[in-house]
Each structure stands twice: as structure tokens, then as C-alpha cells.
C-alpha positions in Angstrom: -24.4 -13.4 19.5 -20.8 -13.0 18.3 -20.5 -16.6 17.1 -23.3 -16.0 14.6 -21.2 -13.4 12.8 -19.1 -14.7 9.9 -15.4 -15.2 10.4 -12.9 -12.5 9.4 -9.4 -13.6 8.4 -6.8 -11.1 9.5 -3.7 -11.5 7.3 -0.4 -10.1 8.6 2.9 -10.3 6.6 5.8 -10.2 9.1 9.4 -9.3 8.3 12.0 -8.0 10.8 9.6 -6.2 13.1 10.5 -7.5 16.5 10.1 -4.0 18.1 6.6 -3.5 16.7 4.9 -6.9 16.2 3.8 -7.3 19.9 1.8 -4.1 19.8 0.3 -5.1 16.4 -0.8 -8.5 17.7 -2.1 -7.1 21.0 -4.3 -4.7 19.0 -5.7 -7.6 16.8 -6.4 -9.9 19.7 -8.2 -7.0 21.5 -10.7 -6.7 18.7 -14.4 -6.4 19.8 -15.2 -8.6 16.8 -14.2 -11.9 18.2 -14.9 -14.4 15.4 -11.5 -14.0 13.7 -8.5 -16.1 12.6 -5.1 -14.3 12.6 -2.7 -15.6 9.9 0.9 -14.5 10.5 3.3 -15.1 7.6 6.9 -14.8 8.8 8.8 -13.9 5.6 12.1 -15.3 6.7 12.8 -12.7 9.3 16.4 -12.5 10.6 15.4 -11.1 13.9 13.1 -12.4 16.7 9.9 -11.7 14.8 9.2 -15.4 14.1 9.8 -16.5 17.7 7.4 -13.7 18.9 4.7 -14.9 16.5 5.1 -18.5 17.7 4.8 -17.2 21.3 1.5 -15.5 20.6 0.2 -18.5 18.8 0.9 -20.7 21.8 -1.3 -18.3 23.9 -4.2 -17.8 21.5 -5.7 -20.6 19.3 -7.0 -18.1 16.8 -3.5 -17.5 15.6 -1.9 -19.5 12.8 1.8 -18.9 12.0 3.5 -19.8 8.7 7.3 -19.5 8.2 8.9 -18.9 4.9 12.4 -20.4 4.5 13.5 -17.5 2.2 12.4 -13.9 1.9 9.7 -13.7 -0.8 8.2 -10.2 -0.3 4.9 -8.9 1.1 2.8 -10.0 -1.9 3.8 -13.6 -1.6 3.3 -13.5 2.1 -0.2 -12.0 1.8 -1.1 -14.5 -0.9 -0.1 -17.4 1.3 -2.4 -16.0 4.0 -5.2 -15.7 1.4 -4.7 -19.3 0.4 -4.9 -20.5 4.0 -7.8 -18.3 5.0 -11.2 -19.8 6.0 -13.1 -16.5 6.7 -15.9 -15.0 4.7 -14.1 -11.7 4.8 -10.4 -10.6 4.8 -8.6 -7.7 6.4 -4.9 -6.9 6.1 -2.8 -5.3 8.9 0.9 -4.5 8.5 3.0 -6.0 11.3 4.5 -2.6 12.4 1.1 -0.9 12.5 -1.8 -1.3 15.0 -5.5 -0.9 15.1 -8.3 0.4 17.4 -10.2 -2.4 19.1 -13.3 -1.6 17.1 -11.7 -1.7 13.7 -13.1 -4.9 12.4 -16.5 -4.5 14.0 -17.0 -1.0 12.6 -15.7 -2.1 9.1 -18.1 -5.1 9.1 -21.1 -3.1 10.3 -20.4 -0.4 7.7 -20.1 -3.1 4.9 -23.3 -4.8 6.0 -25.4 -1.7 6.4 -24.4 -0.4 2.9 -24.5 -3.7 1.0 -20.9 -3.2 0.0 -18.1 -5.6 -1.1 -15.4 -3.5 0.4 -15.4 -1.3 3.5 -12.7 1.3 4.2 -11.9 3.5 7.2 -9.7 6.5 8.0 -6.1 6.2 9.4 -3.5 8.4 11.1 0.2 8.5 10.6 -0.1 9.0 6.9 -1.2 11.8 4.6 -4.8 11.1 3.9 -7.3 13.6 2.5 -10.3 11.7 3.9 -13.9 12.9 3.5 -17.4 12.3 4.8 -18.9 8.9 4.9 -20.0 7.6 1.6 -20.9 4.6 -0.5 -19.6 4.4 -4.1 -20.3 2.5 -7.3 -17.6 0.7 -9.1 -16.6 3.6 -11.3 -16.8 6.1 -8.5 -14.6 3.8 -6.3 -11.9 3.6 -9.0 -12.0 7.4 -9.3 -11.6 7.6 -5.5 -8.6 5.4 -5.7 -7.1 7.4 -8.5 -7.3 10.7 -6.5 -6.7 9.2 -3.1 -10.0 10.6 -1.8 -11.4 9.6 0.6 -9.5 6.3 1.1 -5.8 5.6 0.5 -3.9 3.4 -2.0 -2.9 0.6 0.5 -4.7 -2.7 1.4 -4.8 -2.1 5.1 -7.6 -0.3 6.9 -10.2 -2.2 4.8 -12.5 -5.2 4.9 -13.0 -7.3 1.8 -15.4 -10.0 0.7 -13.1 -13.0 0.6 -14.4 -14.1 -2.8 -13.0 -10.9 -4.3 -9.6 -11.4 -2.6 -9.3 -15.0 -3.7 -10.2 -14.0 -7.2 -7.8 -11.1 -7.3 -4.7 -11.9 -5.2 -1.5 -9.8 -5.2 0.6 -10.1 -8.3 3.9 -11.4 -7.1 5.8 -10.1 -10.1 5.7 -6.7 -8.6 7.4 -5.5 -5.4 6.5 -1.8 -5.3 3.1 -0.2 -6.0 1.7 -3.8 -5.9 -0.8 -2.5 -3.3 -2.2 -0.1 -5.8 -2.6 -2.8 -8.5 -4.3 -5.1 -6.0 -6.8 -2.4 -5.0 -7.4 -1.4 -8.6 -8.3 -5.0 -9.5 -10.5 -5.4 -6.4 -12.4 -2.2 -6.9 -12.8 -2.9 -10.6 -14.6 -6.1 -9.7 -16.6 -4.8 -6.8 -20.2 -3.5 -7.0 -20.2 -1.1 -4.0 -17.5 0.3 -1.7 -18.4 2.0 1.5 -16.2 4.5 3.5 -16.3 5.7 7.1 -13.9 8.4 8.2 -13.2 7.1 11.7 -9.4 6.8 12.2 -9.4 3.2 13.3 -6.0 2.3 11.8 -2.6 3.6 13.0 0.1 3.6 10.4 3.7 3.7 11.7 6.1 5.5 9.4 9.5 4.1 10.4 12.9 4.8 8.8 13.8 1.2 8.2 10.7 0.4 6.1 10.8 -0.2 2.3 9.4 3.3 1.6 12.6 4.9 3.0 15.2 2.6 1.5 17.1 3.2 -1.7 16.2 2.2 -5.3 16.8 -1.2 -6.9 15.3 -3.2 -9.8 12.6 -4.6 -7.5 11.3 -1.1 -6.6 11.4 -0.2 -10.3 8.7 -2.9 -10.9 6.4 0.0 -9.9 6.9 1.4 -13.4 5.3 -1.7 -14.9 2.4 -1.4 -12.4 1.6 2.1 -13.4 1.9 1.2 -17.1 -0.6 -1.6 -16.6 -3.1 0.4 -14.6 -3.0 3.4 -16.9 -3.5 1.3 -20.0 -6.5 -0.5 -18.5 -8.0 2.7 -17.0 -7.7 4.5 -20.4 -10.2 1.9 -21.7 -12.5 1.1 -18.8 -12.2 4.2 -16.5 -11.1 7.2 -18.7 -12.4 9.6 -16.1 -9.8 8.2 -13.6 -6.8 8.2 -16.0 -5.3 11.6 -15.1 -5.4 10.6 -11.4 -3.5 7.4 -12.1 -1.0 9.3 -14.3 -0.4 11.7 -11.4 0.3 8.8 -9.1 2.8 7.5 -11.7 4.5 11.0 -11.8 4.6 11.1 -8.0 6.1 7.7 -7.7 8.7 8.4 -10.4 9.9 11.6 -8.7 10.1 10.0 -5.3 12.1 7.0 -6.7 14.4 9.5 -8.5 15.0 11.4 -5.3 15.7 8.2 -3.3 18.1 7.1 -6.1 20.0 10.4 -5.7 20.1 10.2 -1.9 21.4 6.6 -2.1 24.8 8.0 -3.3 25.1 5.2 -5.9 27.8 5.3 -8.6 27.1 7.9 -11.3 26.6 5.5 -14.1 24.2 3.3 -12.1 22.3 6.4 -11.0 22.0 7.7 -14.5 20.6 4.3 -15.6 17.8 4.4 -13.0 17.1 8.1 -13.8 16.8 7.3 -17.5 14.2 4.6 -16.8 12.3 6.9 -14.6 12.5 9.7 -17.2 11.1 7.4 -19.9 8.2 6.4 -17.7 7.5 10.0 -16.8 7.2 10.9 -20.4 4.8 8.0 -21.0 2.4 9.3 -18.3 3.1 13.0 -18.5 0.2 15.3 -19.2 -0.8 18.8 -18.2 -3.9 17.6 -16.4 -1.9 15.0 -14.5 0.7 17.5 -13.5 -2.0 19.9 -12.2 -3.1 17.2 -9.8 0.3 17.1 -8.1 -0.2 18.4 -4.5 3.4 19.4 -3.8 5.5 22.0 -5.7 8.7 19.9 -5.3 7.0 16.9 -7.0 5.8 19.2 -9.8 9.3 20.6 -10.3 10.9 17.1 -10.1 8.5 15.7 -12.6 9.3 18.5 -15.1 13.0 17.9 -14.6 12.6 14.2 -15.2 10.5 14.9 -18.3 13.4 17.1 -19.5 15.9 14.3 -19.2 17.9 12.1 -16.9 21.0 14.2 -17.2 19.0 17.4 -16.4 17.6 15.8 -13.3 20.9 14.5 -12.2 22.6 17.9 -12.6 19.8 19.6 -10.8 20.0 17.1 -7.9 23.8 17.7 -7.7 23.3 21.5 -7.5 20.5 21.1 -5.0 22.7 18.8 -2.8 25.5 21.4 -2.9 23.1 24.1 -1.8 21.8 22.0 1.1 25.3 21.2 2.3 26.2 24.9 2.1 23.2 25.9 4.1 23.9 23.2 6.6 27.3 24.7 7.5 
């Protein structure tokens, strides 16, 4: 019977998603795995998100709503959910995404059948290489994370033993790539990780999300994350190091491109590019570069390695060519 199954705590950080939160919550409440608690953390939304969460909580007693008085970021929101959780397992869902009704049931069955601490599934709406079903040892799972195969670098679409999550919560000092650090610490402490390729999670790639916004000091905390992971991996998982270095190069180039597209003052732009250039040089290697999947990322990484002024000038010329072609 369903009540004999352990409780799963579904933790949902919420921030300015009034157009999406309803679909997200409907998909959670429709789960075939019924023994759940749903913890919604409203991170000081300025739209109707908080009111919508309260409305759903009034309809379903499994929902708990927490309201932050000031915006603290997704890591703080998820950590508050972790602190309040009563379940034996935890799963994270982003408030603008949604899930198949069988998400939690299939993740739980997969975890139980394979004696795993973490269970992961496939997703759509995001570039994911995927792969066949498999169960991985600790070192194998870390290598999977480093190469993004078969599961991705984000906390959603997974089920975790709660003791792991409580022992390794999100590091609130970091505001970008914090997901990668969370997963690295979790997998580093797990014994087995099991993956099923079913696309049970639907990622919504929207323009207003953090991924598409400009560059600031909070986003640049990603550089510290990659430094931390690469230092640790070089000691404990050297076979995964090139993969993590490639992730650092990829992140640096994407941040550099976002900085250029933000049309910030030249001096400010140069300052950010200089930081990204220095980080690129720290993690640059031929093996890491060869792992880059996109030619434009490889080219951008080489330009960043050459120097901030070189990248800035190349971006200026590229922008002129794009404008000329657009006429």
C-alpha cells in the first residue's frame, strides 16, 4: 500500500514565476507516488507567485509554504526546504518546470531496485546526451557528472537519500554553478548512483531566467566553484579532472559572451573579461579543450586564453559583422 512507502520531500524554490507555478504544482500533486510533502519557498517574489502558492496550500494539506522577506537566492531557498523536510528522500523541482506523473514513483523504484543513494532520470527541453540505464560506483558517477553523460549537472530530475542532502546542503556563498558543486559533493559521498533514461522531467528554457540574464559579481562566483571542484578532483578523482576543466572553460566563455551582449561600459566589461581570462588560463588544457562540443566555445576559449583585450576586440568585430549581415 502507498502509505507503507517512505515519504518523499519535494522542494521547490519559487521566484517570480506566476505564469508557470500553477503547471508545476499541478504536476507535483498529480504524482502517482502519493506519500509526499511539498515544500514551497517563496524567495520574496514581487509578482503573484506567493499568493498562488498559498492558494494551492489551502487546497492540499501536503503543501507547506515558506515566505522569505528578502530575496536570498535559490541555494538559500532550497536549504530552508531541506531544513524543514521530514521525508526519507528528497527531490527538487524548479518552479517554472514540470514533471510526468510517474516521476517520483519511477525514481524511487529505480533507486530501490539498484540499492542506490541517488536516482536520476532523463529530461527534455535541455541538451542532454543521455545513455542507457546504468548503475555507477562513486568514482564512475563523478566521471559521469564531469562529462554530462548520462545525467546532467543540475539537482532536479533526481531522487536523493535525505541523509546525504542534509549532510551536504547547497553552499550559499555561490550563486551560479552552485548546482554543480552540490551534485559533486553529493556524488562524492554516495555509494551507488542509478540512472534511467525515461524523460520524466520537463525543463522550461525561458528568456527571463538567470541563465539568460547579464553578468554580475554574483554570477562570477561560478569561477570560485570551478576552482574548488577542480582542486578537489585533481586529488580524489583525477580521471574526471579534464571534464571539470572543460565545464569551467564552457562556463567562462558563456559568461564572457553574456557580458559582451549586456552592452555594459567598456571599462566594466574589460574587468569581467579579465577575471574570466585568468580563470580560463587556470583551467586550460589541450585535453579539456578537446572535450568542448561546440566550435564557437572552443574558439571563444582560445580567445579568452589569449587575453581580455583580444576577446573584447574579437567580440566587437563579430558584433559589427552580425549587424552588417542583419541589414
